[in-house]
C-alpha positions as CSV (number, residue, x, y, z in Angstrom):
1,M,-72.7,96.1,47.7
2,F,-73.9,98.1,50.7
3,E,-77.4,99.6,50.0
4,P,-78.6,102.5,52.4
5,G,-80.8,101.4,54.7
6,S,-80.3,98.0,54.3
7,A,-79.7,96.5,57.8
8,T,-77.8,93.4,56.2
9,G,-76.0,95.1,53.7
10,T,-72.0,95.0,53.6
11,I,-69.4,97.3,52.1
12,D,-67.7,95.8,48.8
13,T,-64.2,96.4,49.3
14,V,-63.4,94.2,45.7
15,S,-63.0,96.1,42.7
16,S,-64.9,95.2,39.6
17,S,-64.0,93.4,36.8
18,T,-63.3,96.3,34.5
19,D,-60.2,97.3,37.4
20,V,-57.0,96.2,34.7
21,G,-54.6,97.9,37.4
22,R,-53.0,95.2,40.0
23,R,-54.0,95.7,43.6
24,V,-51.2,94.4,45.3
25,S,-47.3,94.8,44.9
26,A,-45.3,92.4,42.6
27,M,-43.9,91.2,45.8
28,S,-46.7,90.0,47.4
29,E,-48.9,88.8,44.4
30,G,-46.1,86.3,43.8
31,M,-45.9,85.5,47.4
32,S,-47.1,81.9,48.3
33,G,-48.8,81.2,51.3
34,S,-47.9,78.7,53.8
35,E,-48.5,74.7,52.8
36,I,-48.4,73.8,56.4
37,L,-50.8,76.3,57.3
38,R,-52.9,75.1,54.7
39,I,-52.9,71.4,55.2
40,A,-53.7,72.7,59.0
41,G,-56.5,74.1,57.4
42,E,-57.6,70.7,56.0
43,I,-57.1,68.8,59.4
44,R,-58.9,71.6,61.5
45,A,-62.2,70.8,59.6
46,M,-61.7,67.3,59.8
47,T,-61.2,67.6,63.6
48,E,-64.4,69.4,64.0
49,A,-66.2,67.5,62.3
50,G,-65.5,64.5,64.5
51,T,-62.5,62.9,63.2
52,R,-59.8,61.9,65.3
53,V,-56.1,63.1,63.7
54,C,-52.7,62.3,65.1
55,N,-51.9,65.6,63.6
56,L,-48.1,65.6,63.2
57,T,-47.9,68.7,61.4
58,V,-47.4,71.6,63.0
59,G,-43.7,72.9,64.4
60,D,-45.2,74.2,67.6
61,F,-45.8,72.7,71.2
62,S,-49.3,72.2,72.5
63,P,-49.7,73.4,76.5
64,A,-51.5,70.4,77.4
65,E,-48.0,68.5,76.6
66,F,-45.4,70.7,77.2
67,R,-46.1,73.9,79.2
68,I,-43.3,76.7,79.2
69,P,-41.4,76.8,82.6
70,K,-43.1,78.1,85.7
71,Y,-40.1,80.1,86.6
72,L,-40.8,81.9,83.4
73,E,-44.7,82.1,84.0
74,N,-43.5,83.6,87.3
75,E,-41.5,86.0,86.4
76,I,-44.0,87.1,83.2
77,D,-46.3,87.6,86.0
78,N,-44.4,89.6,88.0
79,A,-43.0,92.4,85.8
80,L,-46.8,92.4,84.3
81,R,-47.6,93.6,88.1
82,H,-44.7,96.0,88.3
83,G,-46.0,97.7,85.4
84,E,-43.5,96.7,82.8
85,T,-46.0,97.3,79.9
86,N,-44.1,100.2,77.8
87,Y,-42.0,100.2,74.6
88,P,-38.9,98.2,75.2
89,P,-35.6,99.6,73.5
90,S,-35.5,99.0,69.8
91,N,-32.5,96.4,70.3
92,G,-33.7,94.9,73.4
93,V,-34.2,95.6,77.0
94,A,-30.4,95.5,78.7
95,A,-30.6,93.5,81.3
96,L,-31.8,90.6,78.7
97,R,-29.0,91.3,76.0
98,E,-26.5,90.9,79.0
99,S,-28.4,87.9,80.0
100,V,-28.3,85.9,76.4
101,R,-24.2,87.0,76.2
102,R,-23.8,85.3,79.9
103,F,-25.9,82.5,78.5
104,Y,-24.1,82.2,75.4
105,Q,-20.6,82.0,77.3
106,R,-21.5,79.4,79.6
107,G,-23.7,77.1,77.6
108,L,-21.7,77.4,73.8
109,G,-18.4,78.8,75.0
110,L,-19.0,82.0,72.9
111,D,-17.6,85.0,74.4
112,Y,-19.5,87.5,72.4
113,P,-20.2,91.8,74.1
114,V,-23.1,93.0,74.9
115,S,-23.2,95.3,71.5
116,S,-23.1,92.2,69.3
117,V,-26.9,90.9,70.8
118,L,-29.7,92.2,69.7
119,I,-33.6,91.2,70.8
120,T,-36.2,90.1,68.6
121,A,-39.8,88.8,68.5
122,G,-39.0,85.3,68.4
123,S,-36.8,84.1,65.7
124,R,-38.4,84.9,62.8
125,P,-37.6,88.6,62.4
126,G,-33.9,87.9,63.3
127,I,-34.2,85.5,60.3
128,Y,-35.6,88.5,58.1
129,G,-33.7,91.2,59.6
130,T,-30.3,89.2,58.7
131,F,-31.9,88.9,54.9
132,K,-32.9,92.3,54.8
133,T,-29.7,94.2,56.3
134,L,-27.3,91.8,53.9
135,V,-28.9,90.9,51.1
136,D,-29.7,92.9,48.0
137,P,-31.6,92.5,45.3
138,G,-30.2,90.1,42.5
139,D,-27.7,88.6,45.4
140,R,-27.5,84.9,45.3
141,V,-28.4,83.2,48.8
142,V,-27.3,79.4,48.8
143,F,-29.8,77.1,51.0
144,A,-30.0,73.5,51.1
145,V,-33.2,71.6,50.5
146,P,-35.5,70.8,52.4
147,S,-35.2,73.3,54.9
148,W,-37.2,76.1,56.2
149,N,-38.7,79.2,54.5
150,N,-35.7,79.9,52.7
151,N,-37.5,80.4,49.5
152,H,-39.7,82.8,51.0
153,Y,-37.1,85.1,52.0
154,C,-35.5,85.2,49.1
155,H,-38.9,86.5,47.6
156,L,-38.9,89.2,50.1
157,T,-36.0,90.7,49.3
158,G,-35.2,90.1,45.9
159,A,-32.9,87.3,46.2
160,V,-31.6,84.6,43.8
161,P,-31.9,81.4,45.4
162,V,-29.9,78.8,45.2
163,T,-30.8,75.7,46.2
164,V,-28.6,72.4,47.1
165,P,-30.6,69.2,47.1
166,T,-29.4,66.7,49.7
167,S,-30.7,63.2,50.7
168,R,-31.2,60.6,53.7
169,D,-27.0,59.6,52.7
170,D,-26.0,63.2,53.8
171,T,-28.4,63.0,56.8
172,F,-30.4,65.9,54.7
173,L,-27.8,68.3,55.5
174,P,-25.3,69.8,53.0
175,T,-21.5,69.3,52.7
176,R,-18.6,70.8,51.5
177,E,-18.9,69.0,48.2
178,L,-22.2,69.7,47.9
179,L,-21.8,73.6,48.5
180,E,-18.3,74.2,46.7
181,P,-20.3,74.4,42.9
182,V,-22.2,76.8,43.9
183,I,-20.6,79.1,46.7
184,R,-18.5,81.3,44.3
185,G,-19.8,84.8,44.6
186,A,-22.6,84.0,46.9
187,R,-23.9,86.5,50.0
188,L,-24.9,84.6,52.0
189,L,-25.2,80.9,53.3
190,S,-27.9,79.7,55.3
191,L,-27.8,77.0,57.7
192,N,-30.0,75.5,60.4
193,S,-28.9,72.9,62.7
194,P,-30.6,70.7,64.2
195,L,-32.7,71.1,61.2
196,N,-36.1,72.0,60.7
197,P,-37.7,69.9,58.8
198,T,-35.5,66.7,59.3
199,G,-34.3,66.4,62.9
200,T,-30.8,66.0,61.9
201,A,-27.6,68.1,63.1
202,F,-24.1,68.9,61.6
203,T,-21.2,66.7,63.3
204,A,-18.2,68.7,63.6
205,E,-16.2,67.6,60.8
206,T,-19.1,68.1,58.5
207,L,-20.0,71.8,59.8
208,G,-16.3,72.5,60.4
209,S,-15.4,71.4,56.4
210,I,-17.9,73.9,55.3
211,C,-16.9,76.6,57.4
212,D,-13.2,76.3,55.9
213,L,-14.9,76.6,52.5
214,V,-16.4,79.6,53.6
215,L,-13.1,81.2,55.2
216,E,-11.4,80.2,51.9
217,E,-14.1,81.9,49.4
218,N,-13.6,85.3,51.6
219,A,-9.9,84.9,51.6
220,R,-10.5,84.6,47.7
221,R,-12.6,87.8,47.5
222,G,-10.8,91.4,47.0
223,A,-10.5,94.4,48.9
224,G,-13.5,95.7,47.4
225,D,-15.8,92.7,47.0
226,R,-18.7,92.2,49.8
227,P,-17.7,89.0,52.0
228,L,-19.7,85.7,51.9
229,Y,-21.6,85.5,55.5
230,V,-23.5,82.7,57.1
231,M,-26.7,82.8,59.0
232,Y,-26.7,80.2,61.3
233,D,-30.4,79.4,62.9
234,Q,-29.9,77.5,66.0
235,V,-33.2,77.8,67.6
236,Y,-32.8,73.9,68.4
237,W,-29.4,73.7,69.7
238,M,-31.1,72.3,73.3
239,L,-33.1,70.0,71.9
240,T,-30.6,67.4,70.7
241,F,-30.1,63.5,71.7
242,G,-28.0,60.4,72.1
243,E,-24.4,61.1,71.0
244,T,-25.5,64.0,69.0
245,R,-23.7,67.3,70.0
246,H,-24.7,71.0,69.2
247,V,-22.0,72.4,66.9
248,D,-21.8,76.0,65.8
249,P,-19.3,77.7,63.2
250,V,-17.7,80.2,65.6
251,S,-16.6,77.6,68.2
252,L,-15.1,75.3,65.6
253,R,-13.4,78.2,63.6
254,P,-13.1,81.3,65.5
255,E,-12.1,82.7,62.5
256,M,-15.8,82.6,61.5
257,A,-16.8,85.5,64.0
258,P,-16.7,88.0,61.5
259,Y,-19.0,86.2,59.2
260,T,-21.2,84.3,61.4
261,I,-24.8,85.4,62.6
262,F,-26.7,83.3,65.0
263,V,-30.4,83.0,65.2
264,D,-31.9,81.8,68.5
265,G,-34.6,82.1,71.0
266,I,-36.4,80.8,73.8
267,S,-39.2,79.6,71.0
268,K,-38.1,75.6,70.8
269,A,-35.8,75.4,74.1
270,F,-38.5,76.3,76.5
271,A,-41.8,75.5,74.4
272,A,-42.4,78.9,74.4
273,T,-43.4,79.8,70.8
274,G,-45.9,82.4,71.7
275,V,-44.1,84.0,74.0
276,R,-42.0,85.6,70.9
277,V,-38.7,86.3,72.7
278,G,-35.9,85.9,70.4
279,W,-32.3,87.3,69.7
280,V,-29.7,87.7,67.0
281,V,-26.0,87.8,67.7
282,G,-23.1,88.9,65.4
283,P,-20.3,91.3,64.2
284,K,-21.5,94.6,65.7
285,D,-21.8,96.8,62.5
286,I,-24.3,94.3,61.6
287,M,-26.0,94.0,64.7
288,D,-26.6,97.9,64.3
289,S,-27.9,98.5,60.5
290,M,-30.0,95.3,61.6
291,N,-31.4,97.2,64.9
292,N,-31.9,100.5,62.6
293,F,-34.0,97.9,60.1
294,L,-36.3,96.4,62.6
295,G,-36.5,99.1,64.8
296,H,-39.2,100.5,61.8
297,V,-40.3,97.0,61.4
298,G,-41.1,97.2,65.2
299,A,-40.5,93.5,65.8
300,W,-39.6,94.1,69.5
301,A,-40.6,91.2,72.0
302,P,-42.8,92.5,74.8
303,R,-41.1,94.2,77.5
304,A,-42.5,92.0,80.3
305,E,-41.7,88.8,78.9
306,Q,-37.8,90.5,78.2
307,I,-37.4,91.1,81.4
308,A,-38.9,87.5,82.5
309,T,-36.4,85.9,80.3
310,G,-33.4,87.6,81.1
311,K,-34.1,86.1,84.5
312,L,-34.9,82.7,83.3
313,L,-31.3,82.6,81.4
314,D,-29.4,83.4,84.5
315,A,-31.0,80.5,86.1
316,P,-29.3,78.0,85.1
317,N,-30.4,75.1,87.7
318,E,-34.0,76.5,86.3
319,I,-32.9,75.4,83.1
320,A,-31.1,72.2,83.4
321,T,-34.3,71.0,85.3
322,F,-36.6,72.2,82.2
323,A,-34.4,70.9,79.4
324,A,-33.9,67.4,81.0
325,D,-38.1,67.4,81.0
326,L,-38.5,68.8,77.7
327,T,-35.5,66.5,76.1
328,T,-37.3,63.3,78.0
329,G,-40.5,64.0,76.8
330,V,-39.8,64.5,73.0
331,R,-37.4,62.0,72.5
332,Q,-39.6,59.2,73.8
333,R,-42.2,60.6,71.2
334,L,-39.9,60.8,68.7
335,D,-38.7,57.2,69.6
336,A,-41.9,55.6,69.4
337,L,-42.3,56.6,65.9
338,Y,-39.1,55.9,64.8
339,A,-39.4,52.2,66.3
340,G,-42.8,51.9,64.9
341,I,-42.3,52.6,61.2
342,M,-38.8,50.7,61.6
343,A,-40.8,47.8,62.4
344,M,-43.0,48.3,59.8
345,Q,-39.9,48.5,57.5
346,T,-38.4,45.0,59.0
347,D,-41.8,43.6,57.9
348,G,-41.5,44.4,54.6
349,L,-43.6,47.8,53.9
350,P,-42.0,50.7,52.1
351,V,-41.1,53.0,54.7
352,D,-38.1,54.1,56.2
353,A,-36.8,56.9,59.0
354,T,-33.8,58.7,60.0
355,V,-32.4,58.1,63.5
356,P,-33.4,61.2,65.6
357,M,-30.5,63.5,66.6
358,G,-32.8,67.0,67.4
359,A,-35.4,69.2,67.4
360,I,-38.8,68.4,67.5
361,Y,-38.9,66.1,64.2
362,L,-38.7,63.1,62.3
363,S,-38.0,62.4,58.8
364,A,-39.9,59.1,57.6
365,R,-40.3,58.3,54.4
366,F,-43.7,56.4,53.2
367,A,-42.8,55.1,49.7
368,L,-46.4,54.7,48.3
369,N,-45.8,56.7,45.0
370,G,-47.2,54.5,42.1
371,K,-49.1,51.9,44.2
372,R,-52.8,51.6,44.5
373,T,-55.4,52.2,47.5
374,P,-58.2,49.8,48.7
375,D,-60.3,52.1,46.5
376,G,-58.6,51.9,43.3
377,Q,-56.7,55.0,43.8
378,T,-53.3,55.5,42.0
379,L,-51.3,57.6,44.5
380,R,-49.3,59.5,41.9
381,T,-47.5,62.5,44.2
382,N,-46.6,63.1,47.9
383,D,-49.6,65.2,48.5
384,D,-52.1,62.3,47.3
385,V,-50.0,59.8,49.9
386,R,-50.7,62.6,52.4
387,K,-54.2,62.8,51.9
388,Y,-54.5,59.2,52.4
389,L,-52.7,58.8,54.9
390,L,-54.9,61.5,56.4
391,K,-57.9,59.7,55.5
392,S,-57.0,56.0,56.3
393,A,-55.4,56.5,59.4
394,G,-55.9,59.8,60.8
395,F,-52.0,60.3,60.0
396,G,-51.4,64.3,59.6
397,V,-47.7,65.1,58.0
398,V,-45.8,67.5,55.9
399,P,-44.2,66.6,52.7
400,F,-41.2,68.0,52.3
401,Q,-42.4,69.8,49.3
402,A,-43.6,72.6,51.9
403,F,-39.5,72.6,52.4
404,G,-38.4,73.0,48.9
405,V,-38.0,69.9,47.6
406,K,-39.6,69.3,44.3
407,E,-39.3,65.8,43.6
408,D,-42.1,63.0,44.9
409,T,-39.5,60.9,46.9
410,G,-42.0,59.9,49.8
411,W,-40.2,62.1,52.6
412,F,-42.3,63.8,54.9
413,R,-41.6,65.8,58.4
414,L,-43.4,64.5,61.3
415,S,-43.8,67.1,64.3
416,V,-44.0,65.7,68.2
417,G,-44.6,68.6,69.8
418,A,-48.6,68.6,70.0
419,V,-49.2,65.1,70.4
420,S,-49.3,62.7,73.5
421,L,-47.5,59.3,73.2
422,A,-50.1,58.0,73.8
423,E,-51.8,59.0,70.9
424,I,-48.7,58.2,68.7
425,E,-49.1,54.7,69.8
426,R,-52.5,54.5,69.2
427,V,-52.0,55.5,65.6
428,L,-49.3,53.3,64.8
429,P,-51.2,49.8,64.3
430,V,-53.7,52.0,62.3
431,L,-51.2,53.4,60.1
432,R,-49.5,50.1,59.5
433,E,-53.0,48.5,57.8
434,A,-53.2,52.1,55.8
435,V,-49.6,51.4,54.3
436,A,-50.1,47.4,53.7
437,A,-53.4,48.1,52.2
438,C,-51.8,49.7,49.1
439,K,-50.6,47.4,46.9
């Protein structure tokens, strides 16, 4: 406790053990922290102690590896110098909303009115806003696992989470067949492609079949029934590789437009995670309600960054040059990881990986569960495997448990936005030795 006159005393803000009342809300008390941030904290402590770690945990870009477009950087500076530092409109600067509309027309063939575009401070407020605008407590929200944070958004809104387990055979994405048994009566279907955490992407056939299921479900509902909506998170749509082509519900099935909410932004396509400019595109009445909600939250992207982003989205040549460089750099890293892991598999080691399709992620399996380490420890859980790889190889990865998967199947997310190609090539032989040492 703080004592008057004490030079070193501090105020004790924690209640005594005699207090019986809960100090935080039931929602807050039941909210779990980020598993990824917990793991990042372990790695940070190791690196501060001098241990070299190939950190494949964070879903971010290191500016040392991937800078934002110079064009965007210059336009942010210009906007700040011109005094663009006051509040933006709650639904976004008009010029940026128009630019997003043109960007979607040009890049995706989607022709939305500007009234259907809502600007947010990155993509997270768009996801939260979609949940809060459409979902009442007790409503059912359907999503596949692994997937990013749907469980937490269900907790925040009081929704009933309906999880659909996927497998490597489905490229960790839901199919019509998997969704059909659980879609009846649901309020929201959450989809993401390319997918965080797996780096896999929908085909036109798979997504089209899911859209047909949604349309059939909405046609079945009566006039007084609330519709089933699809939240389509496509923040990685510009990062696809090889034969993979990004697809979306409305392009495949125009009848999906009244039921689809797109969540997007510049965070991933332009390595601009900290610039915090995102957007939501969907039916005007939904966007109006979401704007009313987010206006009270204050989830506005900064004005200067909005103005600069609008200039960038209207500069297709700048976008094409930057996107080619970013995609090449990301793919080189993913391909190196994939080739190294599959070479281990060829040599009989218990590992696997999915072919890189998009985003900044690789799904990799280290099937060491049940095996013993050189010091005699039995690796029982995915977290045991994670800790072993981190300690023995300086190889930092995130288990699929952080993305809603319950079973210890040995699958992990590897994220390449914050590491160099040289660092990946350095760690692969060390990783091979660590895997081979387990018996």
